[in-house]
mmCIF file of the N, C-alpha and C atoms, coordinates in Angstrom:
data_MODEL
# 
_entry.id   MODEL 
# 
loop_
_atom_site.group_PDB 
_atom_site.id 
_atom_site.type_symbol 
_atom_site.label_atom_id 
_atom_site.label_alt_id 
_atom_site.label_comp_id 
_atom_site.label_asym_id 
_atom_site.label_entity_id 
_atom_site.label_seq_id 
_atom_site.pdbx_PDB_ins_code 
_atom_site.Cartn_x 
_atom_site.Cartn_y 
_atom_site.Cartn_z 
_atom_site.occupancy 
_atom_site.B_iso_or_equiv 
_atom_site.pdbx_formal_charge 
_atom_site.auth_seq_id 
_atom_site.auth_comp_id 
_atom_site.auth_asym_id 
_atom_site.auth_atom_id 
_atom_site.pdbx_PDB_model_num 
ATOM 1   N N  . UNK A 1 1  ? 62.088 -36.043 8.794  1.00 0.00 ? 1  UNK A N  1 
ATOM 2   C CA . UNK A 1 1  ? 61.458 -35.441 7.636  1.00 0.00 ? 1  UNK A CA 1 
ATOM 3   C C  . UNK A 1 1  ? 61.810 -33.954 7.607  1.00 0.00 ? 1  UNK A C  1 
ATOM 4   N N  . UNK A 1 2  ? 62.278 -33.503 6.475  1.00 0.00 ? 2  UNK A N  1 
ATOM 5   C CA . UNK A 1 2  ? 62.677 -32.097 6.322  1.00 0.00 ? 2  UNK A CA 1 
ATOM 6   C C  . UNK A 1 2  ? 61.451 -31.217 6.121  1.00 0.00 ? 2  UNK A C  1 
ATOM 7   N N  . UNK A 1 3  ? 61.531 -30.027 6.656  1.00 0.00 ? 3  UNK A N  1 
ATOM 8   C CA . UNK A 1 3  ? 60.441 -29.069 6.488  1.00 0.00 ? 3  UNK A CA 1 
ATOM 9   C C  . UNK A 1 3  ? 60.790 -28.135 5.329  1.00 0.00 ? 3  UNK A C  1 
ATOM 10  N N  . UNK A 1 4  ? 59.798 -27.809 4.540  1.00 0.00 ? 4  UNK A N  1 
ATOM 11  C CA . UNK A 1 4  ? 60.022 -26.914 3.409  1.00 0.00 ? 4  UNK A CA 1 
ATOM 12  C C  . UNK A 1 4  ? 60.131 -25.478 3.900  1.00 0.00 ? 4  UNK A C  1 
ATOM 13  N N  . UNK A 1 5  ? 60.892 -24.683 3.160  1.00 0.00 ? 5  UNK A N  1 
ATOM 14  C CA . UNK A 1 5  ? 61.139 -23.302 3.558  1.00 0.00 ? 5  UNK A CA 1 
ATOM 15  C C  . UNK A 1 5  ? 59.846 -22.501 3.652  1.00 0.00 ? 5  UNK A C  1 
ATOM 16  N N  . UNK A 1 6  ? 58.940 -22.680 2.697  1.00 0.00 ? 6  UNK A N  1 
ATOM 17  C CA . UNK A 1 6  ? 57.690 -21.908 2.739  1.00 0.00 ? 6  UNK A CA 1 
ATOM 18  C C  . UNK A 1 6  ? 56.811 -22.319 3.922  1.00 0.00 ? 6  UNK A C  1 
ATOM 19  N N  . UNK A 1 7  ? 56.883 -23.594 4.342  1.00 0.00 ? 7  UNK A N  1 
ATOM 20  C CA . UNK A 1 7  ? 56.146 -24.029 5.531  1.00 0.00 ? 7  UNK A CA 1 
ATOM 21  C C  . UNK A 1 7  ? 56.737 -23.402 6.793  1.00 0.00 ? 7  UNK A C  1 
ATOM 22  N N  . UNK A 1 8  ? 58.062 -23.312 6.842  1.00 0.00 ? 8  UNK A N  1 
ATOM 23  C CA . UNK A 1 8  ? 58.723 -22.681 7.976  1.00 0.00 ? 8  UNK A CA 1 
ATOM 24  C C  . UNK A 1 8  ? 58.349 -21.210 8.064  1.00 0.00 ? 8  UNK A C  1 
ATOM 25  N N  . UNK A 1 9  ? 58.406 -20.499 6.943  1.00 0.00 ? 9  UNK A N  1 
ATOM 26  C CA . UNK A 1 9  ? 58.051 -19.080 6.920  1.00 0.00 ? 9  UNK A CA 1 
ATOM 27  C C  . UNK A 1 9  ? 56.595 -18.871 7.335  1.00 0.00 ? 9  UNK A C  1 
ATOM 28  N N  . UNK A 1 10 ? 55.712 -19.710 6.850  1.00 0.00 ? 10 UNK A N  1 
ATOM 29  C CA . UNK A 1 10 ? 54.299 -19.600 7.210  1.00 0.00 ? 10 UNK A CA 1 
ATOM 30  C C  . UNK A 1 10 ? 54.107 -19.801 8.712  1.00 0.00 ? 10 UNK A C  1 
ATOM 31  N N  . UNK A 1 11 ? 54.807 -20.769 9.267  1.00 0.00 ? 11 UNK A N  1 
ATOM 32  C CA . UNK A 1 11 ? 54.713 -21.042 10.693 1.00 0.00 ? 11 UNK A CA 1 
ATOM 33  C C  . UNK A 1 11 ? 55.264 -19.872 11.514 1.00 0.00 ? 11 UNK A C  1 
ATOM 34  N N  . UNK A 1 12 ? 56.376 -19.293 11.086 1.00 0.00 ? 12 UNK A N  1 
ATOM 35  C CA . UNK A 1 12 ? 56.958 -18.155 11.791 1.00 0.00 ? 12 UNK A CA 1 
ATOM 36  C C  . UNK A 1 12 ? 56.048 -16.934 11.744 1.00 0.00 ? 12 UNK A C  1 
ATOM 37  N N  . UNK A 1 13 ? 55.454 -16.666 10.578 1.00 0.00 ? 13 UNK A N  1 
ATOM 38  C CA . UNK A 1 13 ? 54.547 -15.519 10.459 1.00 0.00 ? 13 UNK A CA 1 
ATOM 39  C C  . UNK A 1 13 ? 53.310 -15.719 11.325 1.00 0.00 ? 13 UNK A C  1 
ATOM 40  N N  . UNK A 1 14 ? 52.795 -16.949 11.345 1.00 0.00 ? 14 UNK A N  1 
ATOM 41  C CA . UNK A 1 14 ? 51.621 -17.232 12.178 1.00 0.00 ? 14 UNK A CA 1 
ATOM 42  C C  . UNK A 1 14 ? 51.949 -17.039 13.657 1.00 0.00 ? 14 UNK A C  1 
ATOM 43  N N  . UNK A 1 15 ? 53.145 -17.437 14.067 1.00 0.00 ? 15 UNK A N  1 
ATOM 44  C CA . UNK A 1 15 ? 53.567 -17.238 15.453 1.00 0.00 ? 15 UNK A CA 1 
ATOM 45  C C  . UNK A 1 15 ? 53.666 -15.755 15.786 1.00 0.00 ? 15 UNK A C  1 
ATOM 46  N N  . UNK A 1 16 ? 54.257 -14.982 14.889 1.00 0.00 ? 16 UNK A N  1 
ATOM 47  C CA . UNK A 1 16 ? 54.370 -13.533 15.110 1.00 0.00 ? 16 UNK A CA 1 
ATOM 48  C C  . UNK A 1 16 ? 52.995 -12.884 15.198 1.00 0.00 ? 16 UNK A C  1 
ATOM 49  N N  . UNK A 1 17 ? 52.098 -13.289 14.327 1.00 0.00 ? 17 UNK A N  1 
ATOM 50  C CA . UNK A 1 17 ? 50.743 -12.732 14.363 1.00 0.00 ? 17 UNK A CA 1 
ATOM 51  C C  . UNK A 1 17 ? 50.045 -13.056 15.684 1.00 0.00 ? 17 UNK A C  1 
ATOM 52  N N  . UNK A 1 18 ? 50.252 -14.278 16.178 1.00 0.00 ? 18 UNK A N  1 
ATOM 53  C CA . UNK A 1 18 ? 49.630 -14.670 17.442 1.00 0.00 ? 18 UNK A CA 1 
ATOM 54  C C  . UNK A 1 18 ? 50.218 -13.892 18.614 1.00 0.00 ? 18 UNK A C  1 
ATOM 55  N N  . UNK A 1 19 ? 51.522 -13.636 18.574 1.00 0.00 ? 19 UNK A N  1 
ATOM 56  C CA . UNK A 1 19 ? 52.165 -12.913 19.670 1.00 0.00 ? 19 UNK A CA 1 
ATOM 57  C C  . UNK A 1 19 ? 51.768 -11.450 19.728 1.00 0.00 ? 19 UNK A C  1 
ATOM 58  N N  . UNK A 1 20 ? 51.652 -10.825 18.587 1.00 0.00 ? 20 UNK A N  1 
ATOM 59  C CA . UNK A 1 20 ? 51.364 -9.394  18.615 1.00 0.00 ? 20 UNK A CA 1 
ATOM 60  C C  . UNK A 1 20 ? 49.894 -9.097  18.821 1.00 0.00 ? 20 UNK A C  1 
ATOM 61  N N  . UNK A 1 21 ? 49.039 -10.069 18.618 1.00 0.00 ? 21 UNK A N  1 
ATOM 62  C CA . UNK A 1 21 ? 47.612 -9.891  18.862 1.00 0.00 ? 21 UNK A CA 1 
ATOM 63  C C  . UNK A 1 21 ? 47.041 -8.753  18.048 1.00 0.00 ? 21 UNK A C  1 
ATOM 64  N N  . UNK A 1 22 ? 46.387 -7.792  18.709 1.00 0.00 ? 22 UNK A N  1 
ATOM 65  C CA . UNK A 1 22 ? 45.753 -6.682  18.014 1.00 0.00 ? 22 UNK A CA 1 
ATOM 66  C C  . UNK A 1 22 ? 46.669 -5.487  17.805 1.00 0.00 ? 22 UNK A C  1 
ATOM 67  N N  . UNK A 1 23 ? 47.944 -5.614  18.138 1.00 0.00 ? 23 UNK A N  1 
ATOM 68  C CA . UNK A 1 23 ? 48.877 -4.507  17.996 1.00 0.00 ? 23 UNK A CA 1 
ATOM 69  C C  . UNK A 1 23 ? 49.175 -4.248  16.522 1.00 0.00 ? 23 UNK A C  1 
ATOM 70  N N  . UNK A 1 24 ? 49.254 -2.992  16.168 1.00 0.00 ? 24 UNK A N  1 
ATOM 71  C CA . UNK A 1 24 ? 49.575 -2.601  14.805 1.00 0.00 ? 24 UNK A CA 1 
ATOM 72  C C  . UNK A 1 24 ? 51.015 -3.006  14.484 1.00 0.00 ? 24 UNK A C  1 
ATOM 73  N N  . UNK A 1 25 ? 51.262 -3.418  13.257 1.00 0.00 ? 25 UNK A N  1 
ATOM 74  C CA . UNK A 1 25 ? 52.591 -3.873  12.851 1.00 0.00 ? 25 UNK A CA 1 
ATOM 75  C C  . UNK A 1 25 ? 53.647 -2.782  13.016 1.00 0.00 ? 25 UNK A C  1 
ATOM 76  N N  . UNK A 1 26 ? 53.269 -1.519  12.832 1.00 0.00 ? 26 UNK A N  1 
ATOM 77  C CA . UNK A 1 26 ? 54.243 -0.444  12.983 1.00 0.00 ? 26 UNK A CA 1 
ATOM 78  C C  . UNK A 1 26 ? 54.695 -0.297  14.432 1.00 0.00 ? 26 UNK A C  1 
ATOM 79  N N  . UNK A 1 27 ? 53.848 -0.650  15.387 1.00 0.00 ? 27 UNK A N  1 
ATOM 80  C CA . UNK A 1 27 ? 54.238 -0.638  16.800 1.00 0.00 ? 27 UNK A CA 1 
ATOM 81  C C  . UNK A 1 27 ? 55.034 -1.898  17.148 1.00 0.00 ? 27 UNK A C  1 
ATOM 82  N N  . UNK A 1 28 ? 54.647 -3.004  16.588 1.00 0.00 ? 28 UNK A N  1 
ATOM 83  C CA . UNK A 1 28 ? 55.280 -4.287  16.868 1.00 0.00 ? 28 UNK A CA 1 
ATOM 84  C C  . UNK A 1 28 ? 56.742 -4.282  16.436 1.00 0.00 ? 28 UNK A C  1 
ATOM 85  N N  . UNK A 1 29 ? 57.032 -3.647  15.305 1.00 0.00 ? 29 UNK A N  1 
ATOM 86  C CA . UNK A 1 29 ? 58.406 -3.637  14.802 1.00 0.00 ? 29 UNK A CA 1 
ATOM 87  C C  . UNK A 1 29 ? 59.346 -2.917  15.746 1.00 0.00 ? 29 UNK A C  1 
ATOM 88  N N  . UNK A 1 30 ? 58.850 -1.941  16.500 1.00 0.00 ? 30 UNK A N  1 
ATOM 89  C CA . UNK A 1 30 ? 59.697 -1.238  17.456 1.00 0.00 ? 30 UNK A CA 1 
ATOM 90  C C  . UNK A 1 30 ? 60.225 -2.191  18.526 1.00 0.00 ? 30 UNK A C  1 
ATOM 91  N N  . UNK A 1 31 ? 59.381 -3.076  19.004 1.00 0.00 ? 31 UNK A N  1 
ATOM 92  C CA . UNK A 1 31 ? 59.801 -4.047  20.012 1.00 0.00 ? 31 UNK A CA 1 
ATOM 93  C C  . UNK A 1 31 ? 60.767 -5.063  19.427 1.00 0.00 ? 31 UNK A C  1 
ATOM 94  N N  . UNK A 1 32 ? 60.471 -5.545  18.234 1.00 0.00 ? 32 UNK A N  1 
ATOM 95  C CA . UNK A 1 32 ? 61.313 -6.559  17.608 1.00 0.00 ? 32 UNK A CA 1 
ATOM 96  C C  . UNK A 1 32 ? 62.685 -5.986  17.274 1.00 0.00 ? 32 UNK A C  1 
ATOM 97  N N  . UNK A 1 33 ? 62.736 -4.790  16.713 1.00 0.00 ? 33 UNK A N  1 
ATOM 98  C CA . UNK A 1 33 ? 64.026 -4.183  16.370 1.00 0.00 ? 33 UNK A CA 1 
ATOM 99  C C  . UNK A 1 33 ? 64.848 -3.901  17.625 1.00 0.00 ? 33 UNK A C  1 
ATOM 100 N N  . UNK A 1 34 ? 64.204 -3.508  18.704 1.00 0.00 ? 34 UNK A N  1 
ATOM 101 C CA . UNK A 1 34 ? 64.925 -3.281  19.961 1.00 0.00 ? 34 UNK A CA 1 
ATOM 102 C C  . UNK A 1 34 ? 65.522 -4.583  20.479 1.00 0.00 ? 34 UNK A C  1 
ATOM 103 N N  . UNK A 1 35 ? 64.750 -5.665  20.426 1.00 0.00 ? 35 UNK A N  1 
ATOM 104 C CA . UNK A 1 35 ? 65.270 -6.956  20.868 1.00 0.00 ? 35 UNK A CA 1 
ATOM 105 C C  . UNK A 1 35 ? 66.425 -7.428  19.995 1.00 0.00 ? 35 UNK A C  1 
ATOM 106 N N  . UNK A 1 36 ? 66.317 -7.232  18.689 1.00 0.00 ? 36 UNK A N  1 
ATOM 107 C CA . UNK A 1 36 ? 67.410 -7.622  17.798 1.00 0.00 ? 36 UNK A CA 1 
ATOM 108 C C  . UNK A 1 36 ? 68.671 -6.811  18.084 1.00 0.00 ? 36 UNK A C  1 
ATOM 109 N N  . UNK A 1 37 ? 68.520 -5.518  18.358 1.00 0.00 ? 37 UNK A N  1 
ATOM 110 C CA . UNK A 1 37 ? 69.666 -4.687  18.689 1.00 0.00 ? 37 UNK A CA 1 
ATOM 111 C C  . UNK A 1 37 ? 70.312 -5.156  19.990 1.00 0.00 ? 37 UNK A C  1 
ATOM 112 N N  . UNK A 1 38 ? 69.504 -5.449  20.995 1.00 0.00 ? 38 UNK A N  1 
ATOM 113 C CA . UNK A 1 38 ? 70.044 -5.915  22.268 1.00 0.00 ? 38 UNK A CA 1 
ATOM 114 C C  . UNK A 1 38 ? 70.767 -7.263  22.101 1.00 0.00 ? 38 UNK A C  1 
ATOM 115 N N  . UNK A 1 39 ? 70.240 -8.121  21.268 1.00 0.00 ? 39 UNK A N  1 
ATOM 116 C CA . UNK A 1 39 ? 70.890 -9.402  20.988 1.00 0.00 ? 39 UNK A CA 1 
ATOM 117 C C  . UNK A 1 39 ? 72.238 -9.171  20.322 1.00 0.00 ? 39 UNK A C  1 
ATOM 118 N N  . UNK A 1 40 ? 72.289 -8.271  19.353 1.00 0.00 ? 40 UNK A N  1 
ATOM 119 C CA . UNK A 1 40 ? 73.536 -7.959  18.655 1.00 0.00 ? 40 UNK A CA 1 
ATOM 120 C C  . UNK A 1 40 ? 74.579 -7.411  19.629 1.00 0.00 ? 40 UNK A C  1 
ATOM 121 N N  . UNK A 1 41 ? 74.178 -6.460  20.462 1.00 0.00 ? 41 UNK A N  1 
ATOM 122 C CA . UNK A 1 41 ? 75.108 -5.839  21.408 1.00 0.00 ? 41 UNK A CA 1 
ATOM 123 C C  . UNK A 1 41 ? 75.620 -6.863  22.416 1.00 0.00 ? 41 UNK A C  1 
ATOM 124 N N  . UNK A 1 42 ? 74.730 -7.689  22.946 1.00 0.00 ? 42 UNK A N  1 
ATOM 125 C CA . UNK A 1 42 ? 75.165 -8.667  23.937 1.00 0.00 ? 42 UNK A CA 1 
ATOM 126 C C  . UNK A 1 42 ? 76.098 -9.705  23.325 1.00 0.00 ? 42 UNK A C  1 
ATOM 127 N N  . UNK A 1 43 ? 75.878 -10.081 22.074 1.00 0.00 ? 43 UNK A N  1 
ATOM 128 C CA . UNK A 1 43 ? 76.778 -11.030 21.404 1.00 0.00 ? 43 UNK A CA 1 
ATOM 129 C C  . UNK A 1 43 ? 78.126 -10.386 21.088 1.00 0.00 ? 43 UNK A C  1 
ATOM 130 N N  . UNK A 1 44 ? 78.112 -9.148  20.637 1.00 0.00 ? 44 UNK A N  1 
ATOM 131 C CA . UNK A 1 44 ? 79.339 -8.478  20.205 1.00 0.00 ? 44 UNK A CA 1 
ATOM 132 C C  . UNK A 1 44 ? 80.253 -8.136  21.374 1.00 0.00 ? 44 UNK A C  1 
ATOM 133 N N  . UNK A 1 45 ? 79.700 -7.674  22.476 1.00 0.00 ? 45 UNK A N  1 
ATOM 134 C CA . UNK A 1 45 ? 80.515 -7.177  23.576 1.00 0.00 ? 45 UNK A CA 1 
ATOM 135 C C  . UNK A 1 45 ? 80.571 -8.094  24.794 1.00 0.00 ? 45 UNK A C  1 
ATOM 136 N N  . UNK A 1 46 ? 80.033 -9.282  24.704 1.00 0.00 ? 46 UNK A N  1 
ATOM 137 C CA . UNK A 1 46 ? 79.986 -10.174 25.863 1.00 0.00 ? 46 UNK A CA 1 
ATOM 138 C C  . UNK A 1 46 ? 81.387 -10.529 26.366 1.00 0.00 ? 46 UNK A C  1 
ATOM 139 N N  . UNK A 1 47 ? 82.313 -10.805 25.489 1.00 0.00 ? 47 UNK A N  1 
ATOM 140 C CA . UNK A 1 47 ? 83.653 -11.240 25.889 1.00 0.00 ? 47 UNK A CA 1 
ATOM 141 C C  . UNK A 1 47 ? 84.722 -10.198 25.601 1.00 0.00 ? 47 UNK A C  1 
ATOM 142 N N  . UNK A 1 48 ? 84.332 -8.966  25.374 1.00 0.00 ? 48 UNK A N  1 
ATOM 143 C CA . UNK A 1 48 ? 85.285 -7.909  25.037 1.00 0.00 ? 48 UNK A CA 1 
ATOM 144 C C  . UNK A 1 48 ? 85.516 -7.011  26.251 1.00 0.00 ? 48 UNK A C  1 
ATOM 145 N N  . UNK A 1 49 ? 86.659 -7.181  26.937 1.00 0.00 ? 49 UNK A N  1 
ATOM 146 C CA . UNK A 1 49 ? 86.898 -6.357  28.130 1.00 0.00 ? 49 UNK A CA 1 
ATOM 147 C C  . UNK A 1 49 ? 87.112 -4.878  27.799 1.00 0.00 ? 49 UNK A C  1 
ATOM 148 N N  . UNK A 1 50 ? 87.428 -4.571  26.544 1.00 0.00 ? 50 UNK A N  1 
ATOM 149 C CA . UNK A 1 50 ? 87.663 -3.189  26.140 1.00 0.00 ? 50 UNK A CA 1 
ATOM 150 C C  . UNK A 1 50 ? 86.498 -2.612  25.349 1.00 0.00 ? 50 UNK A C  1 
ATOM 151 N N  . UNK A 1 51 ? 85.368 -3.296  25.351 1.00 0.00 ? 51 UNK A N  1 
ATOM 152 C CA . UNK A 1 51 ? 84.198 -2.829  24.623 1.00 0.00 ? 51 UNK A CA 1 
ATOM 153 C C  . UNK A 1 51 ? 83.599 -1.582  25.250 1.00 0.00 ? 51 UNK A C  1 
ATOM 154 N N  . UNK A 1 52 ? 82.882 -0.832  24.450 1.00 0.00 ? 52 UNK A N  1 
ATOM 155 C CA . UNK A 1 52 ? 82.274 0.407   24.931 1.00 0.00 ? 52 UNK A CA 1 
ATOM 156 C C  . UNK A 1 52 ? 81.040 0.139   25.792 1.00 0.00 ? 52 UNK A C  1 
ATOM 157 N N  . UNK A 1 53 ? 80.469 -1.057  25.663 1.00 0.00 ? 53 UNK A N  1 
ATOM 158 C CA . UNK A 1 53 ? 79.266 -1.407  26.409 1.00 0.00 ? 53 UNK A CA 1 
ATOM 159 C C  . UNK A 1 53 ? 79.593 -2.600  27.285 1.00 0.00 ? 53 UNK A C  1 
ATOM 160 N N  . UNK A 1 54 ? 79.212 -2.513  28.541 1.00 0.00 ? 54 UNK A N  1 
ATOM 161 C CA . UNK A 1 54 ? 79.467 -3.610  29.467 1.00 0.00 ? 54 UNK A CA 1 
ATOM 162 C C  . UNK A 1 54 ? 78.199 -4.447  29.599 1.00 0.00 ? 54 UNK A C  1 
ATOM 163 N N  . UNK A 1 55 ? 78.325 -5.721  29.248 1.00 0.00 ? 55 UNK A N  1 
ATOM 164 C CA . UNK A 1 55 ? 77.215 -6.653  29.399 1.00 0.00 ? 55 UNK A CA 1 
ATOM 165 C C  . UNK A 1 55 ? 77.413 -7.391  30.711 1.00 0.00 ? 55 UNK A C  1 
ATOM 166 N N  . UNK A 1 56 ? 76.509 -7.213  31.681 1.00 0.00 ? 56 UNK A N  1 
ATOM 167 C CA . UNK A 1 56 ? 76.696 -7.866  32.982 1.00 0.00 ? 56 UNK A CA 1 
ATOM 168 C C  . UNK A 1 56 ? 76.599 -9.379  32.885 1.00 0.00 ? 56 UNK A C  1 
ATOM 169 N N  . UNK A 1 57 ? 77.197 -10.045 33.839 1.00 0.00 ? 57 UNK A N  1 
ATOM 170 C CA . UNK A 1 57 ? 77.164 -11.509 33.894 1.00 0.00 ? 57 UNK A CA 1 
ATOM 171 C C  . UNK A 1 57 ? 75.711 -11.985 33.910 1.00 0.00 ? 57 UNK A C  1 
ATOM 172 N N  . UNK A 1 58 ? 75.351 -12.866 32.998 1.00 0.00 ? 58 UNK A N  1 
ATOM 173 C CA . UNK A 1 58 ? 73.978 -13.375 32.911 1.00 0.00 ? 58 UNK A CA 1 
ATOM 174 C C  . UNK A 1 58 ? 73.029 -12.419 32.213 1.00 0.00 ? 58 UNK A C  1 
ATOM 175 N N  . UNK A 1 59 ? 73.557 -11.336 31.638 1.00 0.00 ? 59 UNK A N  1 
ATOM 176 C CA . UNK A 1 59 ? 72.703 -10.343 31.001 1.00 0.00 ? 59 UNK A CA 1 
ATOM 177 C C  . UNK A 1 59 ? 72.520 -10.544 29.518 1.00 0.00 ? 59 UNK A C  1 
ATOM 178 N N  . UNK A 1 60 ? 73.183 -11.539 28.934 1.00 0.00 ? 60 UNK A N  1 
ATOM 179 C CA . UNK A 1 60 ? 73.045 -11.782 27.499 1.00 0.00 ? 60 UNK A CA 1 
ATOM 180 C C  . UNK A 1 60 ? 71.870 -12.687 27.188 1.00 0.00 ? 60 UNK A C  1 
ATOM 181 N N  . UNK A 1 61 ? 71.737 -12.991 25.929 1.00 0.00 ? 61 UNK A N  1 
ATOM 182 C CA . UNK A 1 61 ? 70.652 -13.868 25.496 1.00 0.00 ? 61 UNK A CA 1 
ATOM 183 C C  . UNK A 1 61 ? 71.049 -15.300 25.641 1.00 0.00 ? 61 UNK A C  1 
# 
């Protein structure tokens, strides 16, 4: 059975709300944006021997 997009979004928002607890959204975004940046960097430079950033073995997502 396929899930509707609005049900998926509602479920994701509820999960985020549960994870952040009483933390203000402006503080929560700092953690999320940092994790997204780290994910981007680890994906981009994982297999690039000439990359400016070295991702250690087992250090990616």
